[in-house]
mmJSON file of the N, C-alpha and C atoms, coordinates in Angstrom:
{"data_MODEL":{"atom_site":{
"group_PDB":["ATOM","ATOM","ATOM","ATOM","ATOM","ATOM","ATOM","ATOM","ATOM","ATOM","ATOM","ATOM","ATOM","ATOM","ATOM","ATOM","ATOM","ATOM","ATOM","ATOM","ATOM","ATOM","ATOM","ATOM","ATOM","ATOM","ATOM","ATOM","ATOM","ATOM","ATOM","ATOM","ATOM","ATOM","ATOM","ATOM","ATOM","ATOM","ATOM","ATOM","ATOM","ATOM","ATOM","ATOM","ATOM","ATOM","ATOM","ATOM","ATOM","ATOM","ATOM","ATOM","ATOM","ATOM","ATOM","ATOM","ATOM","ATOM","ATOM","ATOM","ATOM","ATOM","ATOM","ATOM","ATOM","ATOM","ATOM","ATOM","ATOM","ATOM","ATOM","ATOM","ATOM","ATOM","ATOM","ATOM","ATOM","ATOM","ATOM","ATOM","ATOM","ATOM","ATOM","ATOM","ATOM","ATOM","ATOM","ATOM","ATOM","ATOM","ATOM","ATOM","ATOM","ATOM","ATOM","ATOM","ATOM","ATOM","ATOM","ATOM","ATOM","ATOM","ATOM","ATOM","ATOM","ATOM","ATOM","ATOM","ATOM","ATOM","ATOM","ATOM","ATOM","ATOM","ATOM","ATOM","ATOM","ATOM","ATOM","ATOM","ATOM","ATOM","ATOM","ATOM","ATOM","ATOM","ATOM","ATOM","ATOM","ATOM","ATOM","ATOM","ATOM","ATOM","ATOM","ATOM","ATOM","ATOM","ATOM","ATOM","ATOM","ATOM","ATOM","ATOM","ATOM","ATOM","ATOM","ATOM","ATOM","ATOM","ATOM","ATOM","ATOM","ATOM","ATOM","ATOM","ATOM","ATOM","ATOM","ATOM","ATOM","ATOM","ATOM","ATOM","ATOM","ATOM","ATOM","ATOM","ATOM","ATOM","ATOM","ATOM","ATOM","ATOM","ATOM","ATOM","ATOM","ATOM","ATOM","ATOM","ATOM","ATOM","ATOM","ATOM","ATOM","ATOM","ATOM","ATOM","ATOM","ATOM","ATOM","ATOM","ATOM","ATOM","ATOM","ATOM","ATOM","ATOM","ATOM","ATOM","ATOM","ATOM","ATOM","ATOM","ATOM","ATOM","ATOM","ATOM","ATOM","ATOM","ATOM","ATOM","ATOM","ATOM","ATOM","ATOM","ATOM","ATOM","ATOM","ATOM","ATOM","ATOM","ATOM","ATOM","ATOM","ATOM","ATOM","ATOM","ATOM","ATOM","ATOM","ATOM","ATOM","ATOM","ATOM","ATOM","ATOM","ATOM","ATOM","ATOM","ATOM","ATOM","ATOM"],
"id":[1,2,3,4,5,6,7,8,9,10,11,12,13,14,15,16,17,18,19,20,21,22,23,24,25,26,27,28,29,30,31,32,33,34,35,36,37,38,39,40,41,42,43,44,45,46,47,48,49,50,51,52,53,54,55,56,57,58,59,60,61,62,63,64,65,66,67,68,69,70,71,72,73,74,75,76,77,78,79,80,81,82,83,84,85,86,87,88,89,90,91,92,93,94,95,96,97,98,99,100,101,102,103,104,105,106,107,108,109,110,111,112,113,114,115,116,117,118,119,120,121,122,123,124,125,126,127,128,129,130,131,132,133,134,135,136,137,138,139,140,141,142,143,144,145,146,147,148,149,150,151,152,153,154,155,156,157,158,159,160,161,162,163,164,165,166,167,168,169,170,171,172,173,174,175,176,177,178,179,180,181,182,183,184,185,186,187,188,189,190,191,192,193,194,195,196,197,198,199,200,201,202,203,204,205,206,207,208,209,210,211,212,213,214,215,216,217,218,219,220,221,222,223,224,225,226,227,228,229,230,231,232,233,234,235,236,237,238,239,240,241,242,243],
"type_symbol":["N","C","C","N","C","C","N","C","C","N","C","C","N","C","C","N","C","C","N","C","C","N","C","C","N","C","C","N","C","C","N","C","C","N","C","C","N","C","C","N","C","C","N","C","C","N","C","C","N","C","C","N","C","C","N","C","C","N","C","C","N","C","C","N","C","C","N","C","C","N","C","C","N","C","C","N","C","C","N","C","C","N","C","C","N","C","C","N","C","C","N","C","C","N","C","C","N","C","C","N","C","C","N","C","C","N","C","C","N","C","C","N","C","C","N","C","C","N","C","C","N","C","C","N","C","C","N","C","C","N","C","C","N","C","C","N","C","C","N","C","C","N","C","C","N","C","C","N","C","C","N","C","C","N","C","C","N","C","C","N","C","C","N","C","C","N","C","C","N","C","C","N","C","C","N","C","C","N","C","C","N","C","C","N","C","C","N","C","C","N","C","C","N","C","C","N","C","C","N","C","C","N","C","C","N","C","C","N","C","C","N","C","C","N","C","C","N","C","C","N","C","C","N","C","C","N","C","C","N","C","C","N","C","C","N","C","C","N","C","C","N","C","C"],
"label_atom_id":["N","CA","C","N","CA","C","N","CA","C","N","CA","C","N","CA","C","N","CA","C","N","CA","C","N","CA","C","N","CA","C","N","CA","C","N","CA","C","N","CA","C","N","CA","C","N","CA","C","N","CA","C","N","CA","C","N","CA","C","N","CA","C","N","CA","C","N","CA","C","N","CA","C","N","CA","C","N","CA","C","N","CA","C","N","CA","C","N","CA","C","N","CA","C","N","CA","C","N","CA","C","N","CA","C","N","CA","C","N","CA","C","N","CA","C","N","CA","C","N","CA","C","N","CA","C","N","CA","C","N","CA","C","N","CA","C","N","CA","C","N","CA","C","N","CA","C","N","CA","C","N","CA","C","N","CA","C","N","CA","C","N","CA","C","N","CA","C","N","CA","C","N","CA","C","N","CA","C","N","CA","C","N","CA","C","N","CA","C","N","CA","C","N","CA","C","N","CA","C","N","CA","C","N","CA","C","N","CA","C","N","CA","C","N","CA","C","N","CA","C","N","CA","C","N","CA","C","N","CA","C","N","CA","C","N","CA","C","N","CA","C","N","CA","C","N","CA","C","N","CA","C","N","CA","C","N","CA","C","N","CA","C","N","CA","C","N","CA","C","N","CA","C","N","CA","C","N","CA","C","N","CA","C"],
"label_alt_id":[null,null,null,null,null,null,null,null,null,null,null,null,null,null,null,null,null,null,null,null,null,null,null,null,null,null,null,null,null,null,null,null,null,null,null,null,null,null,null,null,null,null,null,null,null,null,null,null,null,null,null,null,null,null,null,null,null,null,null,null,null,null,null,null,null,null,null,null,null,null,null,null,null,null,null,null,null,null,null,null,null,null,null,null,null,null,null,null,null,null,null,null,null,null,null,null,null,null,null,null,null,null,null,null,null,null,null,null,null,null,null,null,null,null,null,null,null,null,null,null,null,null,null,null,null,null,null,null,null,null,null,null,null,null,null,null,null,null,null,null,null,null,null,null,null,null,null,null,null,null,null,null,null,null,null,null,null,null,null,null,null,null,null,null,null,null,null,null,null,null,null,null,null,null,null,null,null,null,null,null,null,null,null,null,null,null,null,null,null,null,null,null,null,null,null,null,null,null,null,null,null,null,null,null,null,null,null,null,null,null,null,null,null,null,null,null,null,null,null,null,null,null,null,null,null,null,null,null,null,null,null,null,null,null,null,null,null,null,null,null,null,null,null],
"label_comp_id":["MET","MET","MET","ASN","ASN","ASN","ARG","ARG","ARG","ASP","ASP","ASP","ASP","ASP","ASP","LEU","LEU","LEU","ILE","ILE","ILE","GLU","GLU","GLU","GLN","GLN","GLN","ILE","ILE","ILE","VAL","VAL","VAL","ASP","ASP","ASP","ALA","ALA","ALA","PRO","PRO","PRO","GLU","GLU","GLU","ASP","ASP","ASP","HIS","HIS","HIS","PRO","PRO","PRO","LEU","LEU","LEU","SER","SER","SER","LEU","LEU","LEU","ILE","ILE","ILE","GLU","GLU","GLU","TRP","TRP","TRP","ILE","ILE","ILE","PRO","PRO","PRO","VAL","VAL","VAL","TRP","TRP","TRP","GLU","GLU","GLU","ARG","ARG","ARG","LEU","LEU","LEU","PRO","PRO","PRO","GLU","GLU","GLU","ASP","ASP","ASP","GLN","GLN","GLN","PHE","PHE","PHE","ILE","ILE","ILE","LYS","LYS","LYS","LEU","LEU","LEU","VAL","VAL","VAL","ARG","ARG","ARG","VAL","VAL","VAL","LYS","LYS","LYS","GLY","GLY","GLY","SER","SER","SER","GLY","GLY","GLY","ILE","ILE","ILE","GLY","GLY","GLY","LEU","LEU","LEU","GLY","GLY","GLY","PHE","PHE","PHE","PHE","PHE","PHE","ALA","ALA","ALA","ILE","ILE","ILE","ASP","ASP","ASP","LYS","LYS","LYS","THR","THR","THR","TRP","TRP","TRP","GLN","GLN","GLN","HIS","HIS","HIS","VAL","VAL","VAL","PHE","PHE","PHE","PHE","PHE","PHE","GLY","GLY","GLY","SER","SER","SER","LEU","LEU","LEU","ASP","ASP","ASP","SER","SER","SER","VAL","VAL","VAL","THR","THR","THR","HIS","HIS","HIS","TRP","TRP","TRP","SER","SER","SER","LYS","LYS","LYS","ILE","ILE","ILE","PRO","PRO","PRO","GLU","GLU","GLU","VAL","VAL","VAL","HIS","HIS","HIS","ASP","ASP","ASP","GLY","GLY","GLY"],
"label_asym_id":["A","A","A","A","A","A","A","A","A","A","A","A","A","A","A","A","A","A","A","A","A","A","A","A","A","A","A","A","A","A","A","A","A","A","A","A","A","A","A","A","A","A","A","A","A","A","A","A","A","A","A","A","A","A","A","A","A","A","A","A","A","A","A","A","A","A","A","A","A","A","A","A","A","A","A","A","A","A","A","A","A","A","A","A","A","A","A","A","A","A","A","A","A","A","A","A","A","A","A","A","A","A","A","A","A","A","A","A","A","A","A","A","A","A","A","A","A","A","A","A","A","A","A","A","A","A","A","A","A","A","A","A","A","A","A","A","A","A","A","A","A","A","A","A","A","A","A","A","A","A","A","A","A","A","A","A","A","A","A","A","A","A","A","A","A","A","A","A","A","A","A","A","A","A","A","A","A","A","A","A","A","A","A","A","A","A","A","A","A","A","A","A","A","A","A","A","A","A","A","A","A","A","A","A","A","A","A","A","A","A","A","A","A","A","A","A","A","A","A","A","A","A","A","A","A","A","A","A","A","A","A","A","A","A","A","A","A","A","A","A","A","A","A"],
"label_entity_id":["1","1","1","1","1","1","1","1","1","1","1","1","1","1","1","1","1","1","1","1","1","1","1","1","1","1","1","1","1","1","1","1","1","1","1","1","1","1","1","1","1","1","1","1","1","1","1","1","1","1","1","1","1","1","1","1","1","1","1","1","1","1","1","1","1","1","1","1","1","1","1","1","1","1","1","1","1","1","1","1","1","1","1","1","1","1","1","1","1","1","1","1","1","1","1","1","1","1","1","1","1","1","1","1","1","1","1","1","1","1","1","1","1","1","1","1","1","1","1","1","1","1","1","1","1","1","1","1","1","1","1","1","1","1","1","1","1","1","1","1","1","1","1","1","1","1","1","1","1","1","1","1","1","1","1","1","1","1","1","1","1","1","1","1","1","1","1","1","1","1","1","1","1","1","1","1","1","1","1","1","1","1","1","1","1","1","1","1","1","1","1","1","1","1","1","1","1","1","1","1","1","1","1","1","1","1","1","1","1","1","1","1","1","1","1","1","1","1","1","1","1","1","1","1","1","1","1","1","1","1","1","1","1","1","1","1","1","1","1","1","1","1","1"],
"label_seq_id":[1,1,1,2,2,2,3,3,3,4,4,4,5,5,5,6,6,6,7,7,7,8,8,8,9,9,9,10,10,10,11,11,11,12,12,12,13,13,13,14,14,14,15,15,15,16,16,16,17,17,17,18,18,18,19,19,19,20,20,20,21,21,21,22,22,22,23,23,23,24,24,24,25,25,25,26,26,26,27,27,27,28,28,28,29,29,29,30,30,30,31,31,31,32,32,32,33,33,33,34,34,34,35,35,35,36,36,36,37,37,37,38,38,38,39,39,39,40,40,40,41,41,41,42,42,42,43,43,43,44,44,44,45,45,45,46,46,46,47,47,47,48,48,48,49,49,49,50,50,50,51,51,51,52,52,52,53,53,53,54,54,54,55,55,55,56,56,56,57,57,57,58,58,58,59,59,59,60,60,60,61,61,61,62,62,62,63,63,63,64,64,64,65,65,65,66,66,66,67,67,67,68,68,68,69,69,69,70,70,70,71,71,71,72,72,72,73,73,73,74,74,74,75,75,75,76,76,76,77,77,77,78,78,78,79,79,79,80,80,80,81,81,81],
"pdbx_PDB_ins_code":[null,null,null,null,null,null,null,null,null,null,null,null,null,null,null,null,null,null,null,null,null,null,null,null,null,null,null,null,null,null,null,null,null,null,null,null,null,null,null,null,null,null,null,null,null,null,null,null,null,null,null,null,null,null,null,null,null,null,null,null,null,null,null,null,null,null,null,null,null,null,null,null,null,null,null,null,null,null,null,null,null,null,null,null,null,null,null,null,null,null,null,null,null,null,null,null,null,null,null,null,null,null,null,null,null,null,null,null,null,null,null,null,null,null,null,null,null,null,null,null,null,null,null,null,null,null,null,null,null,null,null,null,null,null,null,null,null,null,null,null,null,null,null,null,null,null,null,null,null,null,null,null,null,null,null,null,null,null,null,null,null,null,null,null,null,null,null,null,null,null,null,null,null,null,null,null,null,null,null,null,null,null,null,null,null,null,null,null,null,null,null,null,null,null,null,null,null,null,null,null,null,null,null,null,null,null,null,null,null,null,null,null,null,null,null,null,null,null,null,null,null,null,null,null,null,null,null,null,null,null,null,null,null,null,null,null,null,null,null,null,null,null,null],
"Cartn_x":[139.126,139.333,138.205,139.086,138.052,137.945,136.382,135.761,136.763,137.525,138.367,139.544,139.625,140.111,139.355,137.703,136.367,136.508,136.293,136.512,137.626,138.544,140.288,139.743,139.335,139.167,138.034,137.007,135.827,136.382,136.876,137.492,138.778,139.132,140.011,139.869,138.988,138.278,138.051,138.424,137.988,136.538,135.499,134.994,133.673,134.515,134.402,134.425,134.776,135.61,134.447,134.695,133.009,132.352,133.711,133.161,132.36,132.15,131.117,129.795,130.018,128.159,127.639,127.932,127.507,125.96,124.798,124.071,123.769,124.306,123.961,122.869,122.99,121.494,121.808,121.183,121.421,120.466,121.555,120.625,119.362,119.154,118.083,116.844,117.492,115.988,115.819,116.758,116.672,118.145,117.698,119.105,119.01,120.174,120.24,118.936,119.144,117.618,118.74,120.501,120.819,122.442,123.232,124.186,125.64,125.141,126.766,127.513,128.481,129.685,128.688,129.244,128.187,129.924,129.876,130.786,129.476,130.537,129.747,130.653,129.657,130.874,130.383,131.428,131.773,132.378,131.035,131.798,133.053,133.936,135.064,135.917,135.365,136.897,136.698,135.792,135.638,134.552,135.031,134.098,135.078,134.415,135.085,134.479,134.693,133.67,133.173,131.779,131.649,129.918,129.495,128.39,127.158,125.938,124.65,124.641,125.283,125.47,124.103,123.649,122.443,122.306,123.177,122.62,122.672,122.116,122.204,123.143,124.31,125.752,126.338,126.992,127.629,129.159,129.563,131.064,132.118,132.815,133.901,134.529,134.655,135.144,136.481,137.213,138.32,138.961,138.032,138.36,137.417,136.42,135.529,134.429,134.03,132.911,132.942,132.306,131.856,131.6,131.606,130.731,130.526,129.87,129.056,128.93,128.064,128.604,126.599,127.116,125.931,125.426,125.71,125.442,125.697,124.587,125.539,125.26,125.72,125.267,125.9,125.058,125.756,127.377,128.025,129.093,128.163,129.16,128.313,129.101,128.23,129.045,129.603,130.423,131.531,131.384,131.43,131.381,132.506,133.186,133.963,133.644,135.087,134.494,134.162],
"Cartn_y":[86.853,87.894,87.205,87.275,87.184,88.189,88.106,89.355,90.159,90.375,91.33,92.117,91.174,92.18,93.235,92.717,93.412,95.016,94.392,95.237,96.169,95.892,97.034,97.769,96.719,97.89,99.061,98.821,99.936,100.365,100.505,101.435,102.087,101.804,102.59,102.99,102.449,103.617,105.155,105.694,107.452,107.182,108.097,108.409,108.326,108.572,108.224,106.871,106.217,104.954,103.985,102.913,101.942,101.435,101.216,100.644,101.487,102.578,103.745,103.958,102.812,102.644,101.943,101.436,100.748,102.061,100.669,101.228,101.637,103.082,103.514,103.959,103.771,103.863,105.487,106.697,107.494,107.157,107.681,107.391,107.894,109.008,109.861,109.175,108.041,107.974,105.973,105.41,104.608,103.714,103.139,102.786,101.0,100.486,98.882,98.423,96.985,96.603,95.53,95.382,94.385,95.094,94.551,94.94,94.378,93.484,93.447,94.688,94.373,95.104,95.697,97.065,97.324,98.324,98.681,99.842,101.293,102.642,102.679,104.662,106.046,106.653,107.987,108.463,109.295,110.536,111.521,112.964,113.633,113.874,114.255,113.353,111.882,110.582,109.676,109.688,108.858,107.89,106.357,105.603,104.46,104.176,102.543,101.531,101.032,99.831,99.91,99.812,100.231,99.355,99.742,98.841,99.652,99.784,100.303,99.887,100.29,99.163,99.293,98.716,98.992,99.557,101.007,101.917,103.01,102.341,103.474,104.3,103.946,104.817,104.044,104.575,104.265,103.823,102.658,102.413,101.681,102.092,101.594,100.185,99.444,98.377,98.07,99.17,99.123,100.217,101.314,102.795,102.924,102.272,102.864,103.825,104.861,106.016,106.483,106.446,106.92,108.18,109.833,110.827,110.912,111.66,112.095,110.745,109.713,108.825,109.488,109.614,110.241,109.056,107.798,106.784,105.258,104.451,102.953,101.906,101.326,99.833,98.343,97.549,96.24,95.64,94.435,94.538,93.725,93.676,93.274,91.509,90.491,89.498,88.803,88.174,87.925,85.831,85.782,84.728,84.421,83.108,82.137,81.897,82.069,81.443,82.149],
"Cartn_z":[107.534,108.357,109.284,110.836,111.578,112.421,112.886,114.091,114.822,115.705,115.815,114.422,113.505,112.432,111.878,112.073,111.278,112.188,113.858,114.239,114.604,114.151,114.044,113.214,111.848,110.928,110.297,111.485,111.649,112.217,113.41,114.662,114.199,113.255,112.558,110.799,110.084,109.147,109.184,108.229,108.085,107.772,107.98,108.004,106.418,105.48,103.976,103.62,104.039,103.934,103.998,103.03,102.671,104.583,105.338,106.478,107.587,106.587,107.187,106.899,106.118,105.589,106.614,107.878,108.682,109.738,110.111,110.003,111.249,111.715,113.197,113.466,114.496,115.089,116.336,116.337,117.072,118.327,119.244,120.811,120.975,120.63,120.752,120.035,119.385,118.618,119.219,119.518,120.587,121.028,122.389,123.119,123.344,123.51,123.014,124.102,123.993,124.778,125.372,125.276,125.722,126.519,126.774,127.305,126.416,125.434,124.7,124.036,123.668,122.845,121.785,121.409,120.719,119.955,118.853,117.788,118.578,119.125,119.091,118.585,118.136,117.59,118.47,119.287,120.303,119.505,120.252,119.727,120.022,119.087,118.878,118.951,119.268,119.275,118.199,117.466,116.985,117.204,116.743,116.834,117.513,118.729,119.609,119.859,121.03,121.534,123.219,123.059,124.688,124.567,125.674,126.161,126.902,127.153,127.126,128.745,129.815,130.994,131.818,133.041,133.832,134.144,134.736,135.408,134.221,133.287,131.947,131.612,131.831,131.296,130.353,129.022,128.386,128.71,128.379,129.142,128.142,128.251,126.97,127.31,126.374,126.71,127.833,127.908,128.034,129.288,129.047,129.85,130.909,131.084,132.013,131.134,132.153,131.379,129.977,129.289,127.783,127.641,127.539,127.959,126.319,125.551,124.509,123.307,123.704,122.716,121.712,120.271,119.615,118.945,118.462,117.821,118.032,117.78,117.946,117.351,117.118,115.966,116.383,115.986,116.314,115.71,116.34,115.212,114.368,113.235,112.161,112.16,111.892,111.991,110.499,111.111,109.786,109.281,108.243,107.561,106.944,107.391,106.962,105.532,104.663,103.39,101.921],
"occupancy":[1.0,1.0,1.0,1.0,1.0,1.0,1.0,1.0,1.0,1.0,1.0,1.0,1.0,1.0,1.0,1.0,1.0,1.0,1.0,1.0,1.0,1.0,1.0,1.0,1.0,1.0,1.0,1.0,1.0,1.0,1.0,1.0,1.0,1.0,1.0,1.0,1.0,1.0,1.0,1.0,1.0,1.0,1.0,1.0,1.0,1.0,1.0,1.0,1.0,1.0,1.0,1.0,1.0,1.0,1.0,1.0,1.0,1.0,1.0,1.0,1.0,1.0,1.0,1.0,1.0,1.0,1.0,1.0,1.0,1.0,1.0,1.0,1.0,1.0,1.0,1.0,1.0,1.0,1.0,1.0,1.0,1.0,1.0,1.0,1.0,1.0,1.0,1.0,1.0,1.0,1.0,1.0,1.0,1.0,1.0,1.0,1.0,1.0,1.0,1.0,1.0,1.0,1.0,1.0,1.0,1.0,1.0,1.0,1.0,1.0,1.0,1.0,1.0,1.0,1.0,1.0,1.0,1.0,1.0,1.0,1.0,1.0,1.0,1.0,1.0,1.0,1.0,1.0,1.0,1.0,1.0,1.0,1.0,1.0,1.0,1.0,1.0,1.0,1.0,1.0,1.0,1.0,1.0,1.0,1.0,1.0,1.0,1.0,1.0,1.0,1.0,1.0,1.0,1.0,1.0,1.0,1.0,1.0,1.0,1.0,1.0,1.0,1.0,1.0,1.0,1.0,1.0,1.0,1.0,1.0,1.0,1.0,1.0,1.0,1.0,1.0,1.0,1.0,1.0,1.0,1.0,1.0,1.0,1.0,1.0,1.0,1.0,1.0,1.0,1.0,1.0,1.0,1.0,1.0,1.0,1.0,1.0,1.0,1.0,1.0,1.0,1.0,1.0,1.0,1.0,1.0,1.0,1.0,1.0,1.0,1.0,1.0,1.0,1.0,1.0,1.0,1.0,1.0,1.0,1.0,1.0,1.0,1.0,1.0,1.0,1.0,1.0,1.0,1.0,1.0,1.0,1.0,1.0,1.0,1.0,1.0,1.0,1.0,1.0,1.0,1.0,1.0,1.0],
"B_iso_or_equiv":[0.0,0.0,0.0,0.0,0.0,0.0,0.0,0.0,0.0,0.0,0.0,0.0,0.0,0.0,0.0,0.0,0.0,0.0,0.0,0.0,0.0,0.0,0.0,0.0,0.0,0.0,0.0,0.0,0.0,0.0,0.0,0.0,0.0,0.0,0.0,0.0,0.0,0.0,0.0,0.0,0.0,0.0,0.0,0.0,0.0,0.0,0.0,0.0,0.0,0.0,0.0,0.0,0.0,0.0,0.0,0.0,0.0,0.0,0.0,0.0,0.0,0.0,0.0,0.0,0.0,0.0,0.0,0.0,0.0,0.0,0.0,0.0,0.0,0.0,0.0,0.0,0.0,0.0,0.0,0.0,0.0,0.0,0.0,0.0,0.0,0.0,0.0,0.0,0.0,0.0,0.0,0.0,0.0,0.0,0.0,0.0,0.0,0.0,0.0,0.0,0.0,0.0,0.0,0.0,0.0,0.0,0.0,0.0,0.0,0.0,0.0,0.0,0.0,0.0,0.0,0.0,0.0,0.0,0.0,0.0,0.0,0.0,0.0,0.0,0.0,0.0,0.0,0.0,0.0,0.0,0.0,0.0,0.0,0.0,0.0,0.0,0.0,0.0,0.0,0.0,0.0,0.0,0.0,0.0,0.0,0.0,0.0,0.0,0.0,0.0,0.0,0.0,0.0,0.0,0.0,0.0,0.0,0.0,0.0,0.0,0.0,0.0,0.0,0.0,0.0,0.0,0.0,0.0,0.0,0.0,0.0,0.0,0.0,0.0,0.0,0.0,0.0,0.0,0.0,0.0,0.0,0.0,0.0,0.0,0.0,0.0,0.0,0.0,0.0,0.0,0.0,0.0,0.0,0.0,0.0,0.0,0.0,0.0,0.0,0.0,0.0,0.0,0.0,0.0,0.0,0.0,0.0,0.0,0.0,0.0,0.0,0.0,0.0,0.0,0.0,0.0,0.0,0.0,0.0,0.0,0.0,0.0,0.0,0.0,0.0,0.0,0.0,0.0,0.0,0.0,0.0,0.0,0.0,0.0,0.0,0.0,0.0,0.0,0.0,0.0,0.0,0.0,0.0],
"pdbx_formal_charge":[null,null,null,null,null,null,null,null,null,null,null,null,null,null,null,null,null,null,null,null,null,null,null,null,null,null,null,null,null,null,null,null,null,null,null,null,null,null,null,null,null,null,null,null,null,null,null,null,null,null,null,null,null,null,null,null,null,null,null,null,null,null,null,null,null,null,null,null,null,null,null,null,null,null,null,null,null,null,null,null,null,null,null,null,null,null,null,null,null,null,null,null,null,null,null,null,null,null,null,null,null,null,null,null,null,null,null,null,null,null,null,null,null,null,null,null,null,null,null,null,null,null,null,null,null,null,null,null,null,null,null,null,null,null,null,null,null,null,null,null,null,null,null,null,null,null,null,null,null,null,null,null,null,null,null,null,null,null,null,null,null,null,null,null,null,null,null,null,null,null,null,null,null,null,null,null,null,null,null,null,null,null,null,null,null,null,null,null,null,null,null,null,null,null,null,null,null,null,null,null,null,null,null,null,null,null,null,null,null,null,null,null,null,null,null,null,null,null,null,null,null,null,null,null,null,null,null,null,null,null,null,null,null,null,null,null,null,null,null,null,null,null,null],
"auth_seq_id":[1,1,1,2,2,2,3,3,3,4,4,4,5,5,5,6,6,6,7,7,7,8,8,8,9,9,9,10,10,10,11,11,11,12,12,12,13,13,13,14,14,14,15,15,15,16,16,16,17,17,17,18,18,18,19,19,19,20,20,20,21,21,21,22,22,22,23,23,23,24,24,24,25,25,25,26,26,26,27,27,27,28,28,28,29,29,29,30,30,30,31,31,31,32,32,32,33,33,33,34,34,34,35,35,35,36,36,36,37,37,37,38,38,38,39,39,39,40,40,40,41,41,41,42,42,42,43,43,43,44,44,44,45,45,45,46,46,46,47,47,47,48,48,48,49,49,49,50,50,50,51,51,51,52,52,52,53,53,53,54,54,54,55,55,55,56,56,56,57,57,57,58,58,58,59,59,59,60,60,60,61,61,61,62,62,62,63,63,63,64,64,64,65,65,65,66,66,66,67,67,67,68,68,68,69,69,69,70,70,70,71,71,71,72,72,72,73,73,73,74,74,74,75,75,75,76,76,76,77,77,77,78,78,78,79,79,79,80,80,80,81,81,81],
"auth_comp_id":["MET","MET","MET","ASN","ASN","ASN","ARG","ARG","ARG","ASP","ASP","ASP","ASP","ASP","ASP","LEU","LEU","LEU","ILE","ILE","ILE","GLU","GLU","GLU","GLN","GLN","GLN","ILE","ILE","ILE","VAL","VAL","VAL","ASP","ASP","ASP","ALA","ALA","ALA","PRO","PRO","PRO","GLU","GLU","GLU","ASP","ASP","ASP","HIS","HIS","HIS","PRO","PRO","PRO","LEU","LEU","LEU","SER","SER","SER","LEU","LEU","LEU","ILE","ILE","ILE","GLU","GLU","GLU","TRP","TRP","TRP","ILE","ILE","ILE","PRO","PRO","PRO","VAL","VAL","VAL","TRP","TRP","TRP","GLU","GLU","GLU","ARG","ARG","ARG","LEU","LEU","LEU","PRO","PRO","PRO","GLU","GLU","GLU","ASP","ASP","ASP","GLN","GLN","GLN","PHE","PHE","PHE","ILE","ILE","ILE","LYS","LYS","LYS","LEU","LEU","LEU","VAL","VAL","VAL","ARG","ARG","ARG","VAL","VAL","VAL","LYS","LYS","LYS","GLY","GLY","GLY","SER","SER","SER","GLY","GLY","GLY","ILE","ILE","ILE","GLY","GLY","GLY","LEU","LEU","LEU","GLY","GLY","GLY","PHE","PHE","PHE","PHE","PHE","PHE","ALA","ALA","ALA","ILE","ILE","ILE","ASP","ASP","ASP","LYS","LYS","LYS","THR","THR","THR","TRP","TRP","TRP","GLN","GLN","GLN","HIS","HIS","HIS","VAL","VAL","VAL","PHE","PHE","PHE","PHE","PHE","PHE","GLY","GLY","GLY","SER","SER","SER","LEU","LEU","LEU","ASP","ASP","ASP","SER","SER","SER","VAL","VAL","VAL","THR","THR","THR","HIS","HIS","HIS","TRP","TRP","TRP","SER","SER","SER","LYS","LYS","LYS","ILE","ILE","ILE","PRO","PRO","PRO","GLU","GLU","GLU","VAL","VAL","VAL","HIS","HIS","HIS","ASP","ASP","ASP","GLY","GLY","GLY"],
"auth_asym_id":["A","A","A","A","A","A","A","A","A","A","A","A","A","A","A","A","A","A","A","A","A","A","A","A","A","A","A","A","A","A","A","A","A","A","A","A","A","A","A","A","A","A","A","A","A","A","A","A","A","A","A","A","A","A","A","A","A","A","A","A","A","A","A","A","A","A","A","A","A","A","A","A","A","A","A","A","A","A","A","A","A","A","A","A","A","A","A","A","A","A","A","A","A","A","A","A","A","A","A","A","A","A","A","A","A","A","A","A","A","A","A","A","A","A","A","A","A","A","A","A","A","A","A","A","A","A","A","A","A","A","A","A","A","A","A","A","A","A","A","A","A","A","A","A","A","A","A","A","A","A","A","A","A","A","A","A","A","A","A","A","A","A","A","A","A","A","A","A","A","A","A","A","A","A","A","A","A","A","A","A","A","A","A","A","A","A","A","A","A","A","A","A","A","A","A","A","A","A","A","A","A","A","A","A","A","A","A","A","A","A","A","A","A","A","A","A","A","A","A","A","A","A","A","A","A","A","A","A","A","A","A","A","A","A","A","A","A","A","A","A","A","A","A"],
"auth_atom_id":["N","CA","C","N","CA","C","N","CA","C","N","CA","C","N","CA","C","N","CA","C","N","CA","C","N","CA","C","N","CA","C","N","CA","C","N","CA","C","N","CA","C","N","CA","C","N","CA","C","N","CA","C","N","CA","C","N","CA","C","N","CA","C","N","CA","C","N","CA","C","N","CA","C","N","CA","C","N","CA","C","N","CA","C","N","CA","C","N","CA","C","N","CA","C","N","CA","C","N","CA","C","N","CA","C","N","CA","C","N","CA","C","N","CA","C","N","CA","C","N","CA","C","N","CA","C","N","CA","C","N","CA","C","N","CA","C","N","CA","C","N","CA","C","N","CA","C","N","CA","C","N","CA","C","N","CA","C","N","CA","C","N","CA","C","N","CA","C","N","CA","C","N","CA","C","N","CA","C","N","CA","C","N","CA","C","N","CA","C","N","CA","C","N","CA","C","N","CA","C","N","CA","C","N","CA","C","N","CA","C","N","CA","C","N","CA","C","N","CA","C","N","CA","C","N","CA","C","N","CA","C","N","CA","C","N","CA","C","N","CA","C","N","CA","C","N","CA","C","N","CA","C","N","CA","C","N","CA","C","N","CA","C","N","CA","C","N","CA","C","N","CA","C","N","CA","C","N","CA","C","N","CA","C"],
"pdbx_PDB_model_num":[1,1,1,1,1,1,1,1,1,1,1,1,1,1,1,1,1,1,1,1,1,1,1,1,1,1,1,1,1,1,1,1,1,1,1,1,1,1,1,1,1,1,1,1,1,1,1,1,1,1,1,1,1,1,1,1,1,1,1,1,1,1,1,1,1,1,1,1,1,1,1,1,1,1,1,1,1,1,1,1,1,1,1,1,1,1,1,1,1,1,1,1,1,1,1,1,1,1,1,1,1,1,1,1,1,1,1,1,1,1,1,1,1,1,1,1,1,1,1,1,1,1,1,1,1,1,1,1,1,1,1,1,1,1,1,1,1,1,1,1,1,1,1,1,1,1,1,1,1,1,1,1,1,1,1,1,1,1,1,1,1,1,1,1,1,1,1,1,1,1,1,1,1,1,1,1,1,1,1,1,1,1,1,1,1,1,1,1,1,1,1,1,1,1,1,1,1,1,1,1,1,1,1,1,1,1,1,1,1,1,1,1,1,1,1,1,1,1,1,1,1,1,1,1,1,1,1,1,1,1,1,1,1,1,1,1,1,1,1,1,1,1,1]
}}}
């Protein structure tokens, strides 16, 4: 499985799926220190891909501004083998 496949499985996983065991960080507890792409949980919309921009807003990878991000997580590393 490559990284893109893993991301797709995480984004499409129902909340009771084992992939939901990812360590989610609440935005009120801590914000990312970099602008790398993260998994984000959006209130009412589920899980997607986004980043925390220089202007201190959450941005979706493809669609622009993201409102109501509640949690974020680094994308898990993929090890072939």
